[in-house]
C-alpha positions in Angstrom: 255.7 330.2 -19.4 256.8 327.7 -22.1 255.0 324.4 -21.6 256.1 321.1 -23.1 253.8 318.5 -24.6 253.9 316.5 -21.3 252.9 319.6 -19.3 249.9 320.4 -21.4 248.8 316.8 -21.5 248.8 316.7 -17.7 247.0 320.0 -17.3 244.3 319.0 -19.8 244.2 315.5 -18.5 244.6 313.9 -22.0 247.2 311.6 -23.4 250.2 312.9 -25.2 249.0 311.1 -28.3 245.8 313.1 -28.2 247.7 316.3 -27.8 249.9 315.5 -30.8 246.7 314.8 -32.8 245.4 318.2 -31.9 248.7 319.8 -32.9 248.7 318.1 -36.3 245.1 319.2 -36.9 245.9 322.8 -35.9 243.2 322.6 -33.2 245.3 323.8 -30.2 247.6 326.9 -30.3 251.3 325.9 -30.3 254.7 327.2 -31.2 257.5 325.3 -33.1 261.0 325.7 -31.6 263.2 323.7 -33.9 261.8 320.1 -33.8 260.0 320.7 -30.5 256.5 321.9 -29.7 256.0 324.5 -27.1 252.8 326.0 -25.7 252.0 329.4 -24.1 250.2 329.0 -20.8 247.8 331.9 -21.5 246.9 330.6 -24.9 246.3 327.1 -23.6 244.1 328.5 -20.8 242.0 330.6 -23.2 241.7 327.7 -25.6 240.6 325.3 -22.9 238.2 327.7 -21.2 236.4 328.5 -24.4 235.9 324.8 -24.9 234.5 324.3 -21.4 237.2 321.7 -20.7 237.8 320.5 -17.1 241.3 321.7 -16.3 243.7 320.2 -13.9 243.8 322.1 -10.5 247.5 322.8 -11.5 246.1 325.4 -13.9 245.0 327.5 -10.8 248.6 327.8 -9.5 250.3 331.1 -10.3 253.9 330.2 -11.1 255.1 333.8 -11.0 252.8 335.2 -8.4 255.3 335.5 -5.5 253.6 337.2 -2.6 251.5 339.6 -4.7 247.8 339.2 -3.6 245.4 338.4 -6.4 241.7 339.2 -6.4 239.0 336.7 -5.9 236.2 336.3 -8.4 233.8 337.8 -5.9 235.9 340.9 -5.4 236.3 341.3 -9.2 232.5 340.9 -9.8 231.7 343.4 -7.0 234.1 345.9 -8.7 232.6 345.2 -12.2 229.0 344.9 -11.3 226.0 343.0 -12.7 223.7 344.4 -15.5 220.4 343.1 -16.8 218.5 343.4 -20.1 221.4 344.6 -22.2 220.3 345.4 -25.8 221.9 344.5 -29.1 221.1 342.7 -32.2 224.4 341.1 -32.9 227.8 340.5 -31.4 229.2 343.9 -32.4 226.3 345.9 -31.0 226.2 343.9 -27.8 229.9 344.4 -27.2 229.4 348.1 -27.8 226.7 348.3 -25.2 228.8 346.3 -22.7 231.8 348.6 -23.2 229.6 351.7 -22.5 228.5 350.4 -19.1 231.9 349.1 -17.8 233.2 350.7 -14.7 236.4 352.2 -16.1 238.5 355.2 -15.3 237.7 358.3 -17.4 241.1 358.1 -19.1 240.4 354.7 -20.7 239.5 355.0 -24.4 236.3 353.0 -24.6 236.3 353.0 -28.4 239.8 351.5 -28.3 238.7 348.9 -25.9 235.7 348.1 -28.1 238.0 347.6 -31.1 240.3 345.4 -29.1 237.4 343.2 -27.9 236.2 342.8 -31.5 239.7 342.0 -32.7 239.9 339.3 -30.0 236.7 337.7 -31.3 238.3 337.4 -34.8 240.9 335.1 -33.3 238.1 332.8 -32.1 234.8 333.2 -30.4 234.9 333.6 -26.6 231.5 331.9 -26.5 232.1 328.9 -24.2 228.7 327.1 -24.6 225.6 326.9 -22.5 224.7 330.5 -23.5 227.8 332.0 -22.0 230.6 334.1 -23.4 233.7 335.6 -21.7 234.8 338.6 -23.8 238.3 339.8 -22.8 241.3 341.5 -24.3 244.3 339.4 -25.3 246.8 341.9 -23.8 245.2 343.3 -20.6 248.1 345.6 -19.7 247.4 348.0 -22.5 244.5 349.6 -20.7 246.5 350.9 -17.7 243.8 350.3 -15.2 244.5 349.8 -11.5 242.3 346.9 -10.5 240.8 343.8 -12.3 237.0 343.7 -12.8 234.5 341.2 -14.0 231.2 342.6 -15.4 228.4 340.2 -15.7 225.7 341.1 -18.3 222.4 339.4 -19.0 221.3 340.2 -22.5 217.7 341.2 -23.5 217.7 338.6 -26.3 220.1 335.7 -27.1 222.4 336.5 -30.0 224.6 334.4 -32.3 228.2 334.5 -30.9 230.0 331.8 -32.9 230.1 329.6 -29.8 231.6 326.1 -30.1 228.3 324.5 -29.3 226.6 326.6 -32.0 224.1 328.0 -29.5 223.2 331.6 -28.9 224.7 333.6 -26.0 222.7 335.4 -23.3 225.2 335.7 -20.5 228.5 337.7 -20.8 231.4 337.8 -18.3 233.7 340.7 -19.4 237.2 340.5 -17.9 239.3 343.7 -17.6 242.6 343.3 -15.9 245.7 345.5 -15.3 248.2 342.7 -15.7 248.5 339.4 -17.6 248.9 337.7 -14.2 245.6 338.9 -12.8 243.9 338.1 -16.1 245.0 334.5 -16.1 244.2 334.2 -12.5 240.6 335.3 -13.0 240.1 333.4 -16.3 241.3 330.1 -14.8 239.1 330.4 -11.8 236.1 331.4 -13.8 236.6 328.4 -16.0 236.2 326.2 -12.9 233.2 327.9 -11.2 231.2 327.8 -14.4 230.9 324.0 -13.8 229.5 324.6 -10.3 225.8 323.5 -10.3 224.5 326.1 -7.9 226.2 329.0 -9.6 225.2 327.7 -13.0 221.6 327.5 -11.9 221.7 331.1 -10.5 223.0 332.3 -13.8 220.3 330.5 -15.8 217.5 332.1 -13.9 219.3 335.5 -13.9 219.3 335.7 -10.2 219.7 339.1 -8.4 223.1 340.5 -7.7 223.3 339.4 -4.0 222.3 335.8 -4.8 224.8 335.6 -7.6 227.6 336.9 -5.3 226.6 334.3 -2.7 226.6 331.4 -5.2 229.8 332.6 -6.7 231.5 332.7 -3.2 230.2 329.2 -2.6 231.6 328.0 -6.0 234.9 329.8 -5.4 235.3 328.2 -2.0 235.2 324.8 -3.7 238.2 325.5 -5.9 241.3 323.4 -5.4 243.8 324.9 -2.9 247.4 325.1 -3.7 249.8 323.0 -1.6 251.6 324.9 1.3 254.3 327.2 0.1 252.7 327.7 -3.3 250.5 330.7 -4.3 246.8 330.3 -5.2 
């Protein structure tokens, strides 16, 4: 989806003047089409999520979803699971440990996935602040999996992750999706629920799986609902 300056300003709830300033500074990802600036919805969503920005509820709408059902965060987390005390001394070793425990079909090349996750980090850290990172692949469809998953991992020790706030990371949400559509759906919703106080508190104390799912369901229930006739 090609977004114009006014679209992105509305979604991010900033003035067009601010957006032009970010463009000139090279802060926000954009594309030049002749004399016009255009923005990719996926890139804007990733950029804003990694900066813990409060997005417009419009970002939750799926413009191309049609009638295809998309998973809830709770469903994706149940499929991906929760893991505790994950070891690793740095970003690379932690990601390697996470990839090994992901619930994936046997035919998925885990070494390839690991390299893709590392490559994604070179484009910019997925550390979103408050000790949280959201590792994910830039092109979800290459893995040929059948259902999206979110795997929540609590690390044994905080590690440097290059997060924007400069702080170490101890909580990882790893997103694996079969389609770009499902990927954006989960990423946008996760960006919202990470601001929910009860879910945040459960994460901070590394609550047990059932409580985490309960608080996540509560947080997800508070998400904006699309107007009638539009997909959520």
